[in-house]
C-alpha positions in Angstrom: -10.1 102.6 277.1 -13.2 100.9 275.3 -12.8 100.4 271.8 -15.9 99.8 269.4 -15.6 98.1 266.0 -18.7 97.7 263.6 -18.9 95.7 260.7 -21.7 94.6 258.4 -22.5 97.6 256.4 -22.7 97.4 252.6 -25.0 98.1 249.4 -28.3 96.6 249.8 -31.5 96.9 247.3 -34.9 97.9 248.8 -36.3 95.3 250.9 -33.4 93.5 251.5 -31.6 92.7 255.2 -27.9 93.0 256.8 -26.7 92.4 259.9 -24.7 94.5 261.5 -22.3 93.6 264.9 -20.3 95.6 267.1 -17.0 93.9 268.5 -16.5 95.9 271.9 -13.0 95.3 273.7 -10.9 97.0 275.8 -12.1 98.2 279.6 -15.7 96.7 278.7 -17.1 96.4 282.3 -19.6 98.6 283.9 -21.9 98.6 280.7 -25.7 99.7 281.4 -26.9 99.9 277.6 -25.6 99.2 273.9 -27.3 101.2 271.0 -27.0 101.8 267.5 -27.6 105.2 266.3 -27.1 106.1 262.5 -26.7 109.1 260.8 -28.3 109.9 257.2 -26.2 112.0 254.9 -26.7 115.4 255.6 -28.9 115.0 259.0 -27.8 114.8 262.6 -27.2 111.3 264.1 -30.5 109.4 265.4 -31.4 107.0 267.9 -32.0 103.9 266.1 -32.2 100.8 268.9 -31.0 100.2 272.6 -30.9 97.1 274.8 -30.1 97.3 278.4 -28.3 94.4 280.8 -31.4 93.2 281.8 -32.4 92.7 278.2 -35.0 95.3 277.7 -35.1 97.4 274.1 -36.5 100.3 272.9 -36.8 101.4 269.1 -37.1 104.4 267.4 -40.6 104.3 265.5 -39.3 104.6 262.1 -37.5 101.0 262.2 -39.8 99.3 264.6 -40.8 96.1 263.5 -38.1 95.9 260.8 -35.2 96.3 263.0 -34.0 93.6 265.6 -31.0 94.4 268.7 -29.5 91.8 270.2 -27.1 92.1 273.1 -24.4 89.7 274.2 -22.9 91.0 277.2 -21.0 88.4 278.4 -19.4 87.9 274.5 -19.0 92.0 274.3 -21.1 92.2 271.2 -24.1 94.0 270.1 -25.6 93.2 266.6 -28.4 95.0 264.8 -30.4 92.6 262.2 -32.1 95.0 259.6 -35.1 93.7 257.6 -37.2 95.2 254.8 -34.9 97.9 254.5 -35.7 101.0 252.6 -33.7 104.2 250.8 -34.1 106.4 253.7 -32.4 103.6 256.0 -29.4 104.6 254.1 -27.1 106.0 256.9 -23.7 105.8 258.7 -24.7 103.2 261.5 -22.8 103.6 264.5 -22.9 101.2 268.0 -22.5 103.0 271.4 -22.0 102.0 275.2 -23.1 103.5 278.3 -22.5 103.0 281.8 -25.7 104.2 283.0 -27.9 101.6 284.6 -31.3 102.5 284.3 -34.2 100.7 283.4 -35.4 103.7 281.4 -34.2 103.4 278.1 -31.2 105.3 277.0 -31.5 107.3 273.7 -29.8 110.3 273.7 -26.1 110.2 272.3 -25.3 112.3 275.0 -25.8 109.5 277.5 -23.2 107.2 275.4 -19.4 107.7 276.5 -17.7 105.3 273.6 -18.5 104.9 269.8 -17.3 102.8 267.1 -15.9 104.5 263.9 -19.5 103.7 262.1 -20.6 101.4 259.0 -22.1 102.5 256.0 -25.7 101.3 254.4 -26.7 102.1 251.5 -30.1 101.0 250.5 -31.1 101.6 246.7 -34.5 101.8 245.5 
């Protein structure tokens, strides 16, 4: 069983930065992709960024140029650097892993089998 634990969330002013980390343990093999999703208050969970086993990345348009995902497959970690944060980035951020091996970006929540419990990011204006 795979276990994911996020850390690094918090309260930050608009324009500030945070780094989220996700530690993956358990049966962590056969990971084709790792990703971050977020769920803003009162809204559906949405894709933020993904990195696959060969290092290709994909970002949601809303975060492109501000967020950076990095995957450490050997170290069983995935990180998300959040720069130039905006109030609309306020959400619970979740990391997730997928066993899909594809060169296409894996961006649907339904394609990810293992999830963390989430970490809150709050951006004040």
